[in-house]
C-alpha positions in Angstrom: 0.1 0.0 0.0 1.3 3.5 -0.9 2.2 5.7 1.9 1.8 8.9 -0.3 -1.8 9.6 1.0 -0.6 9.3 4.6 2.3 11.7 3.8 0.2 14.3 2.2 -2.1 14.0 5.2 0.8 14.8 7.6 2.0 17.8 5.3 -1.5 19.4 5.2 -2.7 22.0 7.5 -5.4 20.8 10.0 -8.9 21.8 9.4 -9.8 25.0 11.1 -12.8 27.4 11.2 -13.1 31.3 12.1 -16.4 32.7 13.3 -16.3 36.5 13.6 -18.6 38.6 15.7 -19.1 35.7 18.0 -20.2 37.0 21.4 -21.1 40.8 20.5 -20.0 44.0 22.0 -22.0 43.7 25.3 -20.3 40.5 26.3 -16.8 41.5 25.1 -17.3 44.6 27.4 -18.3 42.4 30.3 -15.1 40.0 29.7 -13.0 43.3 29.8 -14.4 44.3 33.0 -14.1 40.8 34.5 -10.4 40.9 33.5 -9.9 44.3 35.0 -11.5 43.4 38.3 -9.5 40.3 38.6 -6.4 41.6 37.4 -4.6 40.4 40.7 -6.1 36.9 40.3 -4.3 35.9 37.0 -1.6 33.5 37.7 1.4 32.4 35.6 0.6 29.7 33.3 2.0 26.4 33.5 2.8 23.5 31.0 0.7 20.1 30.5 1.3 18.0 33.1 4.2 19.9 34.8 3.9 21.6 38.2 6.7 23.9 37.5 6.7 27.1 35.4 8.6 26.9 32.0 9.0 30.3 30.7 11.1 29.0 27.7 7.9 27.3 26.7 5.2 29.6 27.6 4.8 32.9 29.1 1.1 34.1 30.0 -1.2 34.5 32.9 -4.4 32.8 33.6 -7.8 33.1 35.2 -10.1 30.3 35.5 -13.0 31.9 37.5 -15.6 33.3 34.9 -18.3 34.2 37.7 -21.7 34.9 36.5 -20.6 34.9 32.9 -19.5 31.0 32.9 -22.9 29.7 32.0 -23.6 32.2 29.3 -20.3 31.7 27.8 -20.4 27.8 27.8 -23.8 27.9 26.2 -22.5 30.0 23.5 -19.6 27.6 22.8 -21.9 24.5 22.8 -24.3 26.3 20.6 -21.5 26.2 17.7 -20.2 22.7 18.6 -22.2 20.4 15.9 -21.6 22.7 13.2 -17.9 23.0 13.8 -17.7 19.1 14.1 -19.4 18.7 10.8 -17.3 21.4 8.9 -14.0 20.3 10.3 -14.9 16.7 9.5 -14.3 15.4 12.9 -15.7 12.3 14.2 -18.9 13.1 16.3 -18.5 12.7 20.0 -20.7 13.0 23.0 -19.8 16.1 25.1 -18.8 15.4 28.5 -18.3 19.0 29.6 -16.6 22.3 28.4 -13.3 23.5 30.0 -12.3 27.3 29.9 -9.7 29.6 30.9 -9.2 33.3 30.5 -5.7 34.1 29.2 -3.6 37.4 29.3 -0.9 37.8 26.9 1.3 40.9 27.8 4.5 42.1 26.4 6.9 39.4 25.4 4.3 36.5 26.2 4.2 33.4 23.9 3.5 29.7 23.9 5.9 27.5 21.7 4.6 24.8 19.7 2.3 22.2 21.4 -1.0 20.3 21.1 -3.9 20.6 23.7 -4.4 16.9 24.4 -1.5 17.3 26.8 -3.3 18.8 29.7 -2.7 19.1 33.5 -6.3 18.2 34.3 -6.4 14.5 35.3 -9.6 13.0 33.9 -10.0 9.4 33.1 -13.4 9.8 31.6 -12.8 12.7 29.1 -10.3 13.9 26.5 -10.0 17.1 24.7 -11.3 16.9 21.4 -12.2 20.3 20.0 -10.3 23.6 20.9 -11.8 27.0 20.6 -10.1 30.3 21.0 -11.9 33.5 21.7 -10.0 36.7 21.2 -10.7 40.1 22.5 -8.9 43.3 23.8 -9.4 46.8 24.9 -10.2 49.7 22.3 -7.9 50.9 21.0 -5.8 47.9 20.2 -2.3 48.4 21.9 -0.4 45.2 21.2 1.0 43.8 18.1 1.7 40.0 17.2 0.2 37.1 19.0 -0.8 35.3 15.9 -1.9 31.5 16.4 0.4 29.7 14.2 -1.4 26.3 13.0 1.1 23.8 12.0 0.9 20.5 9.8 1.5 17.2 12.0 4.8 17.0 10.1 7.3 19.8 10.8 8.1 22.4 8.3 11.7 21.1 8.3 10.3 17.7 7.1 8.1 19.0 4.5 5.2 20.3 6.7 3.8 23.8 6.5 2.1 26.5 8.7 -0.4 29.2 8.7 -0.5 32.4 11.0 -4.0 33.4 12.0 -4.1 36.9 13.4 -6.2 37.6 16.4 -9.2 39.8 15.7 -11.6 41.5 18.2 -14.4 39.0 19.1 -13.2 36.3 16.6 -13.7 32.5 17.6 -11.1 30.1 16.1 -11.9 26.2 16.1 -9.6 23.4 15.4 -9.0 19.7 16.4 -7.1 19.7 19.8 -4.5 17.3 18.3 -3.4 19.8 16.0 0.0 21.6 16.6 0.1 25.2 17.2 1.7 27.9 19.1 1.2 31.5 20.1 3.7 33.9 18.5 5.2 36.4 20.6 3.3 39.6 21.7 4.7 43.2 21.6 3.0 45.5 24.0 5.0 48.5 24.6 2.9 50.1 27.5 3.2 47.1 29.6 -0.3 48.0 30.9 -2.4 44.7 31.9 -5.6 45.9 30.2 -3.6 46.5 26.8 -2.9 42.5 26.8 -4.0 40.2 24.0 -7.0 38.4 25.9 -8.3 35.1 24.7 -10.6 32.6 26.2 -9.2 29.0 25.6 -12.1 26.6 25.4 -11.9 23.1 25.1 -14.8 20.5 24.4 -14.3 17.3 26.2 -15.5 14.1 24.6 -16.8 11.2 27.0 -14.6 8.3 26.5 -16.5 5.0 25.6 -16.5 2.6 28.1 
C-alpha cells in the first residue's frame, strides 16, 4: 500500500474554522470588566502535566473563574459545536464538559509549539477533542503579534507547513485539539495589563467510550 496519501495528510494543515463577531459588544465589554476586576487573580501559566513554570516554553497569565458569565459563555460555545464538528470533518462525539480559561498575553508573552491533548487536568473519563480560542482586547488595540500559528503534523523542516492566523476582536477560532500550534510573541509597549491580548481558551471534552 502506498504511503503517499498518509504523507500528504501529515503535510497538510489541520482543518480550522473562524467565526467573527461571536459574542457581540456587550459580552466583550463584560469580559474586559471581568479581566480588569480580577487582574490580581491571574496566575502564571504552567505547561501540560508539569507543576513547574517553564518560561522558555510559555509566558502568559491565566484566570479560570468566570463568575456569573460562565454559564452564558459555555452555552455560546456549545451552540456552535455540532456545526464545527461537521465542517471540520471530525468524528462526532458526546460532550462531557466544556473546559475554559481566560489567558492574558502581555509584552513578551508567547507559547511554543504544542498540542492541547497534553493537559494538567487529570480526567480518566474525558479527553480534549475540539479547541476554541475566542480573542478580545480593549479599544484601541495596543499590542502587536500574538498570531496563532497552526502547523501540519509534519514539522516544516520535514516538508510540513504552517499558517499564521491573526487575532481579531471577538473572533472565535476552532480546530482539533490534536493540531500542533503556537502563540507567536506579543509586543505590548505600554506594559499595561489591560492592553494585553486576551483570549478564552475553550476545550470541548468528549466522553470516553467504556
